VEXSENU-846381 format. One record per residue (C-alpha): residue number from 1; x, y, z. Coordinates in nm, 2 decimals. Layout:
VEXSENU-846381
   num        x        y        z
   NUM        X        Y        Z
...
END
This chain:
VEXSENU-846381
   num        x        y        z
     1    -5.46     0.61    -0.62
     2    -5.20     0.35    -0.73
     3    -4.83     0.37    -0.71
     4    -4.62     0.38    -1.03
     5    -4.37     0.11    -0.97
     6    -4.15     0.20    -1.27
     7    -4.14     0.58    -1.19
     8    -4.07     0.51    -0.82
     9    -3.78     0.27    -0.89
    10    -3.64     0.50    -1.17
    11    -3.66     0.80    -0.93
    12    -3.46     0.62    -0.66
    13    -3.20     0.50    -0.90
    14    -3.15     0.83    -1.08
    15    -3.14     1.02    -0.75
    16    -2.88     0.78    -0.61
    17    -2.67     0.81    -0.93
    18    -2.70     1.18    -0.91
    19    -2.57     1.22    -0.55
    20    -2.29     0.98    -0.62
    21    -2.17     1.19    -0.91
    22    -2.22     1.51    -0.72
    23    -1.99     1.37    -0.46
    24    -1.74     1.27    -0.72
    25    -1.74     1.61    -0.88
    26    -1.70     1.79    -0.54
    27    -1.42     1.55    -0.45
    28    -1.24     1.63    -0.78
    29    -1.28     2.01    -0.74
    30    -1.20     2.05    -0.38
    31    -0.90     1.80    -0.38
    32    -0.77     1.91    -0.72
    33    -0.41     1.91    -0.59
    34    -0.45     1.54    -0.54
    35    -0.60     1.47    -0.88
    36    -0.32     1.65    -1.07
    37    -0.24     1.38    -1.32
    38    -0.41     1.33    -1.66
    39    -0.70     1.08    -1.67
    40    -0.85     0.86    -1.93
    41    -1.19     1.04    -1.93
    42    -1.38     0.76    -2.11
    43    -1.24     0.50    -1.86
    44    -1.34     0.72    -1.57
    45    -1.69     0.78    -1.70
    46    -1.76     0.42    -1.79
    47    -1.60     0.25    -1.49
    48    -1.74     0.49    -1.24
    49    -2.09     0.43    -1.38
    50    -2.04     0.06    -1.33
    51    -1.94     0.11    -0.97
    52    -2.22     0.36    -0.92
    53    -2.49     0.14    -1.06
    54    -2.36    -0.15    -0.85
    55    -2.36     0.07    -0.54
    56    -2.71     0.19    -0.62
    57    -2.84    -0.17    -0.67
    58    -2.69    -0.28    -0.33
    59    -2.83     0.03    -0.15
    60    -3.17     0.00    -0.31
    61    -3.21    -0.38    -0.34
    62    -3.47    -0.41    -0.06
    63    -3.67    -0.10    -0.17
    64    -3.67    -0.22    -0.53
    65    -3.80    -0.57    -0.44
    66    -4.07    -0.42    -0.21
    67    -4.19    -0.18    -0.48
    68    -4.20    -0.44    -0.75
    69    -4.38    -0.71    -0.54
    70    -4.67    -0.84    -0.75
    71    -5.03    -0.78    -0.64
    72    -5.29    -0.50    -0.59
    73    -5.45    -0.56    -0.26
    74    -5.43    -0.34     0.05
    75    -5.14    -0.53     0.20
    76    -4.95    -0.53    -0.13
    77    -5.00    -0.15    -0.16
    78    -4.87    -0.11     0.20
    79    -4.56    -0.31     0.11
    80    -4.50    -0.10    -0.20
    81    -4.55     0.22     0.00
    82    -4.30     0.10     0.26
    83    -4.05     0.02    -0.01
    84    -4.07     0.37    -0.15
    85    -4.03     0.53     0.19
    86    -3.74     0.30     0.27
    87    -3.58     0.41    -0.06
    88    -3.61     0.77     0.04
    89    -3.45     0.70     0.37
    90    -3.16     0.52     0.20
    91    -3.11     0.83    -0.02
    92    -3.08     1.05     0.28
    93    -2.85     0.81     0.46
    94    -2.63     0.78     0.15
    95    -2.61     1.16     0.12
    96    -2.48     1.17     0.48
    97    -2.24     0.89     0.42
    98    -2.09     1.06     0.12
    99    -2.05     1.38     0.31
   100    -1.85     1.19     0.57
   101    -1.65     1.02     0.31
   102    -1.58     1.35     0.14
   103    -1.44     1.50     0.46
   104    -1.24     1.18     0.54
   105    -1.09     1.18     0.19
   106    -0.94     1.52     0.27
   107    -0.77     1.37     0.57
   108    -0.62     1.05     0.43
   109    -0.64     1.09     0.05
   110    -0.85     0.78     0.01
   111    -1.21     0.67     0.06
   112    -1.33     0.51     0.38
   113    -1.27     0.13     0.41
   114    -1.26    -0.10     0.71
   115    -1.18     0.20     0.93
   116    -1.55     0.30     0.92
   117    -1.66     0.09     1.23
   118    -1.36     0.23     1.43
   119    -1.46     0.59     1.34
   120    -1.81     0.52     1.46
   121    -1.68     0.44     1.80
   122    -1.48     0.76     1.83
   123    -1.78     0.99     1.84
   124    -1.61     1.21     2.10
   125    -1.37     1.31     1.82
   126    -1.58     1.28     1.51
   127    -1.87     1.50     1.62
   128    -1.65     1.80     1.75
   129    -1.43     1.76     1.43
   130    -1.74     1.80     1.21
   131    -1.88     2.09     1.40
   132    -1.55     2.28     1.45
   133    -1.34     2.21     1.14
   134    -1.64     2.15     0.90
   135    -1.91     2.36     1.06
   136    -2.04     2.53     0.74
   137    -2.04     2.21     0.54
   138    -2.21     2.01     0.82
   139    -2.48     2.28     0.87
   140    -2.54     2.32     0.50
   141    -2.57     1.95     0.44
   142    -2.81     1.89     0.74
   143    -3.02     2.19     0.62
   144    -3.03     2.06     0.26
   145    -3.13     1.72     0.38
   146    -3.40     1.86     0.60
   147    -3.54     2.07     0.31
   148    -3.54     1.76     0.09
   149    -3.74     1.57     0.35
   150    -4.00     1.85     0.38
   151    -4.03     1.88     0.00
   152    -4.07     1.51    -0.05
   153    -4.33     1.50     0.22
   154    -4.53     1.77     0.06
   155    -4.49     1.65    -0.29
   156    -4.53     1.28    -0.21
   157    -4.81     1.26    -0.47
   158    -4.56     1.29    -0.74
   159    -4.48     0.92    -0.70
   160    -4.85     0.82    -0.73
   161    -5.10     0.85    -1.01
   162    -5.45     0.75    -1.08
   163    -5.46     0.43    -1.28
   164    -5.80     0.28    -1.35
   165    -5.66     0.01    -1.58
   166    -5.48    -0.21    -1.33
   167    -5.23    -0.45    -1.47
   168    -5.31    -0.82    -1.43
   169    -5.13    -1.02    -1.16
   170    -4.96    -1.22    -1.44
   171    -4.81    -0.91    -1.59
   172    -4.69    -0.79    -1.25
   173    -4.53    -1.13    -1.19
   174    -4.37    -1.10    -1.53
   175    -4.22    -0.76    -1.45
   176    -4.09    -0.89    -1.12
   177    -3.93    -1.19    -1.29
   178    -3.77    -0.98    -1.55
   179    -3.64    -0.73    -1.29
   180    -3.45    -1.00    -1.10
   181    -3.18    -1.08    -1.36
   182    -3.15    -0.70    -1.43
   183    -3.09    -0.64    -1.06
   184    -2.84    -0.92    -1.05
   185    -2.65    -0.77    -1.35
   186    -2.64    -0.44    -1.16
   187    -2.52    -0.61    -0.85
   188    -2.23    -0.75    -1.05
   189    -2.14    -0.41    -1.19
   190    -2.27    -0.49    -1.54
   191    -2.02    -0.78    -1.55
   192    -2.19    -1.07    -1.74
   193    -1.90    -1.32    -1.70
   194    -1.64    -1.40    -1.44
   195    -1.62    -1.23    -1.10
   196    -1.83    -0.93    -1.01
   197    -1.67    -0.59    -1.03
   198    -1.43    -0.53    -0.74
   199    -1.22    -0.24    -0.60
   200    -0.93    -0.39    -0.78
   201    -1.10    -0.31    -1.12
   202    -1.07     0.06    -1.05
   203    -0.69     0.03    -1.08
   204    -0.70    -0.08    -1.45
   205    -0.48     0.20    -1.55
   206    -0.25     0.15    -1.25
   207    -0.33     0.50    -1.12
   208    -0.42     0.55    -0.76
   209    -0.57     0.89    -0.83
   210    -0.78     0.77    -1.12
   211    -0.90     0.48    -0.91
   212    -1.01     0.71    -0.62
   213    -1.20     0.92    -0.87
   214    -1.38     0.62    -1.01
   215    -1.47     0.47    -0.67
   216    -1.72     0.61    -0.42
   217    -1.72     0.60    -0.04
   218    -2.04     0.41     0.00
   219    -1.91     0.11    -0.20
   220    -1.56     0.11    -0.04
   221    -1.69     0.18     0.31
   222    -1.95    -0.10     0.27
   223    -1.69    -0.34     0.13
   224    -1.45    -0.27     0.41
   225    -1.71    -0.29     0.68
   226    -1.84    -0.63     0.56
   227    -1.49    -0.76     0.57
   228    -1.49    -0.70     0.94
   229    -1.76    -0.96     0.97
   230    -1.65    -1.23     0.73
   231    -1.33    -1.42     0.67
   232    -1.13    -1.32     0.36
   233    -0.82    -1.53     0.33
   234    -0.51    -1.43     0.14
   235    -0.47    -1.69    -0.13
   236    -0.18    -1.57    -0.32
   237     0.00    -1.91    -0.32
   238    -0.14    -2.26    -0.31
   239     0.02    -2.55    -0.12
   240     0.24    -2.66    -0.40
   241     0.37    -2.30    -0.46
   242     0.44    -2.27    -0.08
   243     0.63    -2.59    -0.08
   244     0.84    -2.47    -0.38
   245     0.92    -2.14    -0.21
   246     0.97    -2.25     0.15
   247     1.04    -2.63     0.12
   248     0.76    -2.68     0.37
   249     0.41    -2.82     0.37
   250     0.13    -2.57     0.40
   251     0.07    -2.66     0.76
   252     0.44    -2.63     0.84
   253     0.46    -2.29     0.66
   254     0.18    -2.15     0.88
   255     0.34    -2.25     1.21
   256     0.53    -1.97     1.37
   257     0.67    -1.82     1.05
   258     0.80    -1.51     1.23
   259     0.92    -1.64     1.56
   260     1.27    -1.52     1.64
   261     1.51    -1.53     1.93
   262     1.83    -1.35     2.00
   263     1.97    -1.64     2.19
   264     2.32    -1.48     2.23
   265     2.18    -1.18     2.40
   266     2.21    -1.11     2.78
   267     1.95    -0.89     2.96
   268     2.13    -0.57     3.04
   269     1.89    -0.40     3.28
   270     1.86    -0.08     3.07
   271     1.55     0.12     3.07
   272     1.35     0.19     2.76
   273     1.13     0.49     2.70
   274     0.92     0.49     2.38
   275     0.74     0.81     2.28
   276     0.49     0.78     2.00
   277     0.41     1.13     1.86
   278     0.07     1.19     1.69
   279     0.09     1.28     1.32
   280     0.45     1.38     1.31
   281     0.56     1.37     0.95
   282     0.93     1.35     0.86
   283     0.87     1.65     0.62
   284     0.81     1.89     0.90
   285     1.13     1.83     1.09
   286     1.36     2.10     0.97
   287     1.68     1.93     1.09
   288     1.59     1.61     0.89
   289     1.41     1.72     0.58
   290     1.58     2.05     0.52
   291     1.24     2.24     0.55
   292     1.20     2.57     0.72
   293     0.89     2.55     0.93
   294     1.07     2.65     1.25
   295     0.86     2.43     1.48
   296     1.11     2.16     1.58
   297     1.41     2.33     1.74
   298     1.45     2.06     2.01
   299     1.41     1.77     1.77
   300     1.66     1.94     1.53
   301     1.92     1.95     1.81
   302     1.84     1.59     1.92
   303     1.91     1.48     1.56
   304     2.27     1.59     1.61
   305     2.31     1.36     1.91
   306     2.10     1.06     1.83
   307     2.07     0.78     1.58
   308     1.83     0.90     1.31
   309     1.66     0.67     1.06
   310     1.59     0.87     0.75
   311     1.40     0.60     0.56
   312     1.16     0.51     0.83
   313     0.79     0.45     0.75
   314     0.46     0.41     0.92
   315     0.29     0.08     0.83
   316    -0.06     0.23     0.79
   317    -0.26     0.55     0.84
   318    -0.43     0.52     1.17
   319    -0.31     0.55     1.53
   320    -0.43     0.21     1.64
   321    -0.25     0.04     1.36
   322     0.07     0.23     1.44
   323     0.04     0.11     1.80
   324    -0.02    -0.25     1.67
   325     0.28    -0.24     1.45
   326     0.51    -0.09     1.71
   327     0.42    -0.29     2.01
   328     0.32    -0.63     1.85
   329     0.51    -0.63     1.51
   330     0.20    -0.71     1.31
   331     0.08    -0.51     1.00
   332    -0.29    -0.47     0.92
   333    -0.43    -0.80     0.80
   334    -0.77    -0.89     0.66
   335    -1.00    -1.11     0.86
   336    -0.81    -1.09     1.19
   337    -0.92    -0.75     1.32
   338    -0.69    -0.50     1.47
   339    -0.54    -0.47     1.82
   340    -0.83    -0.39     2.05
   341    -1.08    -0.51     1.78
   342    -1.03    -0.89     1.77
   343    -0.66    -0.94     1.70
   344    -0.59    -1.00     2.06
   345    -0.79    -1.33     2.04
   346    -0.47    -1.48     1.90
   347    -0.16    -1.53     2.10
   348     0.08    -1.24     2.05
   349     0.42    -1.13     2.19
   350     0.35    -0.92     2.50
   351     0.66    -0.71     2.57
   352     0.53    -0.60     2.91
   353     0.49    -0.95     3.04
   354     0.83    -1.05     2.91
   355     0.99    -0.75     3.06
   356     0.83    -0.82     3.40
   357     0.98    -1.17     3.38
   358     1.32    -1.00     3.36
   359     1.24    -0.79     3.67
   360     1.12    -0.48     3.49
   361     0.84    -0.24     3.59
   362     0.61    -0.12     3.31
   363     0.40     0.19     3.24
   364     0.19     0.33     2.96
   365     0.04     0.68     2.93
   366    -0.15     0.87     2.66
   367    -0.26     1.24     2.65
   368    -0.61     1.14     2.52
   369    -0.90     0.98     2.70
   370    -0.82     0.66     2.88
   371    -1.02     0.45     2.63
   372    -0.92     0.63     2.31
   373    -0.84     0.36     2.05
   374    -0.89     0.12     2.35
   375    -0.54     0.19     2.46
   376    -0.63     0.12     2.82
   377    -0.72    -0.24     2.73
   378    -0.43    -0.28     2.50
   379    -0.19    -0.17     2.78
   380    -0.33    -0.43     3.01
   381    -0.32    -0.70     2.74
   382     0.05    -0.62     2.65
   383     0.15    -0.64     3.02
   384     0.19    -0.28     3.12
   385     0.13    -0.26     3.50
   386     0.04     0.11     3.51
   387    -0.18     0.30     3.27
   388    -0.29     0.67     3.28
   389    -0.50     0.87     3.04
   390    -0.63     1.23     3.02
   391    -0.86     1.20     3.32
   392    -0.57     1.09     3.54
   393    -0.34     1.37     3.44
   394    -0.42     1.72     3.59
   395    -0.34     2.03     3.39
   396    -0.05     2.22     3.56
   397     0.04     2.49     3.32
   398    -0.14     2.83     3.34
   399    -0.06     2.96     2.99
   400    -0.31     2.76     2.79
   401    -0.56     3.00     2.61
   402    -0.82     2.73     2.65
   403    -0.72     2.46     2.90
   404    -1.02     2.24     2.82
   405    -0.99     2.29     2.44
   406    -0.74     2.01     2.37
   407    -0.96     1.73     2.24
   408    -0.68     1.48     2.27
   409    -0.51     1.62     2.58
   410    -0.20     1.82     2.65
   411     0.14     1.66     2.58
   412     0.34     1.86     2.84
   413     0.14     1.73     3.13
   414     0.14     1.37     3.00
   415     0.52     1.37     2.95
   416     0.58     1.52     3.29
   417     0.36     1.25     3.44
   418     0.57     1.00     3.25
   419     0.87     1.14     3.42
   420     0.71     1.14     3.76
   421     0.61     0.77     3.73
   422     0.96     0.68     3.60
   423     1.11     0.85     3.91
   424     0.90     0.62     4.13
   425     1.04     0.30     3.98
   426     1.27     0.09     4.19
   427     1.36    -0.15     3.91
   428     1.45    -0.12     3.54
   429     1.14     0.00     3.35
   430     0.98     0.02     3.01
   431     0.76     0.33     2.94
   432     0.54     0.38     2.64
   433     0.39     0.73     2.60
   434     0.15     0.84     2.32
   435     0.10     1.21     2.27
   436    -0.22     1.37     2.14
   437    -0.20     1.75     2.11
   438    -0.10     1.74     1.75
   439    -0.43     1.56     1.66
   440    -0.70     1.75     1.48
   441    -0.90     1.96     1.57
   442    -0.59     2.17     1.66
   443    -0.62     2.36     1.99
   444    -0.47     2.70     2.04
   445    -0.13     2.66     2.21
   446     0.04     2.90     2.45
   447     0.10     3.24     2.28
   448     0.48     3.24     2.31
   449     0.49     2.90     2.12
   450     0.27     3.02     1.83
   451     0.50     3.05     1.53
   452     0.20     3.12     1.31
   453    -0.12     3.32     1.38
   454    -0.38     3.09     1.52
   455    -0.71     3.03     1.35
   456    -0.62     3.15     1.00
   457    -0.52     2.81     0.84
   458    -0.56     2.45     0.96
   459    -0.21     2.36     0.85
   460    -0.03     2.64     1.04
   461    -0.25     2.56     1.34
   462    -0.11     2.20     1.32
   463     0.24     2.34     1.30
   464     0.18     2.54     1.61
   465     0.09     2.22     1.80
   466     0.41     2.06     1.67
   467     0.60     2.35     1.81
   468     0.42     2.30     2.15
   469     0.49     1.92     2.15
   470     0.86     1.99     2.06
   471     0.88     2.23     2.35
   472     0.72     1.96     2.58
   473     0.97     1.71     2.47
   474     1.25     1.95     2.54
   475     1.11     2.00     2.90
   476     1.08     1.63     2.94
   477     1.44     1.56     2.84
   478     1.57     1.85     3.04
   479     1.42     1.71     3.36
   480     1.50     1.35     3.27
   481     1.87     1.43     3.22
   482     1.88     1.52     3.59
   483     1.76     1.18     3.70
   484     1.99     0.89     3.81
   485     1.82     0.65     3.56
   486     1.88     0.88     3.25
   487     2.22     0.75     3.13
   488     2.10     0.39     3.16
   489     1.80     0.46     2.94
   490     1.73     0.42     2.57
   491     1.49     0.66     2.42
   492     1.29     0.59     2.10
   493     1.08     0.87     1.95
   494     0.87     0.80     1.64
   495     0.52     0.89     1.50
   496     0.20     0.68     1.48
   497     0.14     0.81     1.12
   498     0.20     1.11     0.90
   499    -0.01     1.42     0.88
   500    -0.27     1.31     0.64
   501    -0.37     1.64     0.47
   502    -0.08     1.74     0.26
   503    -0.03     1.95    -0.05
   504     0.21     1.68    -0.19
   505     0.01     1.36    -0.21
   506     0.18     1.04    -0.27
   507     0.32     0.73    -0.09
   508     0.62     0.92     0.05
   509     0.41     1.19     0.22
   510     0.15     0.93     0.33
   511     0.39     0.71     0.53
   512     0.73     0.88     0.58
   513     0.79     0.94     0.95
   514     1.10     1.00     1.17
   515     1.27     0.77     1.42
   516     1.52     0.88     1.68
   517     1.71     0.63     1.90
   518     1.90     0.82     2.17
   519     2.12     0.64     2.42
   520     2.29     0.92     2.62
   521     2.50     0.71     2.85
   522     2.62     0.44     2.62
   523     2.88     0.63     2.41
   524     2.68     0.57     2.09
   525     2.79     0.83     1.82
   526     2.52     1.01     1.63
   527     2.44     0.87     1.29
   528     2.20     0.93     1.00
   529     2.10     0.57     0.90
   530     1.98     0.52     0.54
   531     1.85     0.17     0.58
   532     1.48     0.10     0.51
   533     1.28     0.05     0.83
   534     0.93     0.07     0.97
   535     0.72     0.05     1.28
   536     0.73    -0.32     1.25
   537     1.10    -0.31     1.35
   538     1.03    -0.15     1.68
   539     0.95    -0.46     1.88
   540     1.25    -0.67     1.77
   541     1.48    -0.36     1.81
   542     1.35    -0.32     2.16
   543     1.43    -0.68     2.24
   544     1.78    -0.63     2.10
   545     1.85    -0.31     2.28
   546     1.74    -0.46     2.62
   547     1.94    -0.78     2.56
   548     1.62    -0.99     2.59
   549     1.68    -1.35     2.47
   550     1.32    -1.46     2.48
   551     1.13    -1.58     2.18
   552     0.91    -1.32     2.01
   553     0.72    -1.29     1.68
   554     0.73    -0.99     1.45
   555     0.72    -0.93     1.07
   556     0.99    -0.67     1.13
   557     1.35    -0.72     1.22
   558     1.59    -0.56     1.46
   559     1.75    -0.24     1.32
   560     2.09    -0.38     1.42
   561     2.07    -0.70     1.23
   562     2.01    -0.83     0.87
   563     1.75    -0.62     0.70
   564     1.48    -0.68     0.44
   565     1.50    -0.50     0.10
   566     1.17    -0.33     0.16
   567     0.94    -0.17     0.42
   568     0.58    -0.28     0.43
   569     0.29    -0.04     0.40
   570    -0.09    -0.08     0.38
   571    -0.30     0.19     0.22
   572    -0.67     0.10     0.26
   573    -0.70    -0.25     0.12
   574    -0.38    -0.22    -0.10
   575    -0.05    -0.38     0.01
   576     0.26    -0.19    -0.08
   577     0.63    -0.13     0.01
   578     0.91     0.12    -0.01
   579     1.24    -0.01    -0.15
   580     1.57     0.15    -0.23
   581     1.47     0.18    -0.59
   582     1.11     0.31    -0.55
   583     0.78     0.25    -0.39
   584     0.47     0.06    -0.51
   585     0.12    -0.06    -0.43
   586    -0.02    -0.40    -0.53
   587    -0.37    -0.39    -0.69
   588    -0.45    -0.75    -0.78
   589    -0.20    -0.85    -1.05
   590    -0.11    -0.49    -1.12
   591     0.17    -0.28    -0.98
   592     0.10     0.09    -0.90
   593     0.41     0.30    -0.88
   594     0.51     0.66    -0.89
   595     0.86     0.55    -1.01
   596     0.96     0.65    -1.37
   597     1.20     0.36    -1.39
   598     1.08     0.09    -1.63
   599     1.32    -0.16    -1.48
   600     1.17    -0.11    -1.14
   601     0.81    -0.13    -1.25
   602     0.86    -0.43    -1.47
   603     1.13    -0.63    -1.28
   604     1.21    -0.52    -0.93
   605     0.86    -0.42    -0.81
   606     0.70    -0.75    -0.92
   607     0.97    -0.95    -0.75
   608     0.93    -0.76    -0.42
   609     0.55    -0.79    -0.46
   610     0.57    -1.17    -0.46
   611     0.77    -1.16    -0.14
   612     0.53    -0.92     0.01
   613     0.23    -1.14    -0.07
   614     0.40    -1.43     0.08
   615     0.46    -1.24     0.41
   616     0.10    -1.14     0.43
   617    -0.04    -1.48     0.36
   618     0.19    -1.64     0.62
   619     0.11    -1.37     0.87
   620    -0.26    -1.39     0.83
   621    -0.28    -1.77     0.85
   622    -0.05    -1.79     1.15
   623    -0.27    -1.54     1.34
   624    -0.59    -1.71     1.23
   625    -0.45    -2.05     1.33
   626    -0.32    -1.91     1.66
   627     0.04    -2.01     1.56
   628     0.18    -1.66     1.56
   629     0.39    -1.71     1.87
   630     0.43    -2.02     2.09
END
């Protein structure tokens, strides 16, 4: 019984292309609200096939080579057999990967990229998320895969046939030799000349939605994961171009490009409390957006007393990157890792250490597990003397329907513990608190705080958690206002990122978050600021508010000083920005924008894009060369 090499390879390739297209069709049907614009159907079909055949070639490269190995002896047959079995395993693993990408797309409106390794470390969230929020899909998928395995095991003879007329070794070698250039062509995405097909090629029509329909999660996830293990430098400008723009040599340009110092400042001894709220989109704050969700009565009232930044944006779409931007002033950069994942190998500004040098005490807390997003290690690295997580904070309320059900902890207890530790301080202090109750899967909150029936809709379950967190903030400020340190304290409240799953997809809903700065004892009148700002501005603003005159490094700037004309965002592997005239993403030499202004797309956006590229190149090289901060 001899194996049919051609049929085996053909089966693997056709099967792989089939599951890739099933995933694409399911993605389009389920997330139809996202894919609402008109597409160039021929471009989608042809380009998606190129990406799919390239993905298939990468996934099946080893099985293909093993199946096609020349020879007819016992060892050779064993190698061919192993190649086929490996191919079947890769099909099953690919199916699982596409299921995960399908679910993830519904969360962030994009395919997986370099965040895949981080998700794999958060199994305590991912597994309950799959089983609770996607139980039916998970069970159906696992059952389907199990059935496929059983059927293939029983029908294994389909891939073998009796062949008494063995091909000669020479002919088998010929087939192998011919297969190599065909495989290389597939690996290049059917691109005969120039560079192989890349993610950027999916944006040929400058449409984010069409690009996401063309791409598949196996390719983007694999591409992003491999970038975590290899260095990919930004090379937007060569040395001559850098000299023309900055009047510096390349080496000079990469030395401390964002080091700043407010030398005229005098430390004022004020306290600083930063509260980072999980997934709090600007759109769901009635007092800011004009919506009517009825879940933020306290924050609505605070908006009348505080400084509010209406054009404030998250830098990225993950919590760890929100922490990185807010505490260290660094956007996501290729080849340097993220905070807690390699970025810390470079010298960064450590606000906790600097504060201690000014006689401050420092604390950090989060509602979630101590090591969630490695925040325990990040706290230590940044110079925070005290750190508490979920296991350190006992539950005190008795009105929780399921006290143990909050996967990411209860915000009320964490905020009350923040207050308790602050009351123990004998010196000025900096406190950083990260909430978690508004993180999916959404726990049932106390009955009297449920604005919407629980368990009927994921979105309204989220809104109920926002109502609970709003009430927890109200309780925190009510108790804080009674303390001696209250009027000498600056409070900053912002979000780590937006709520991903939204019925109005677009850059605005993907990144627009609120920021409140409240200084109750400093006679600062309330104001609705319209300037562009982002999480990257938090670190320099904190230095300014505390009167620190030390050197620091941040891509952002103080909110009380000269501003840039744009706010940086990063969506997957695409750089982008919000400006006063519109927003855009950069896809190679193309500008992707939702703006209808021809002047913005053709003139303003390209000008800002050049500035943006320069910032990212300078930032990356400074971090890689360890010349970010002195």
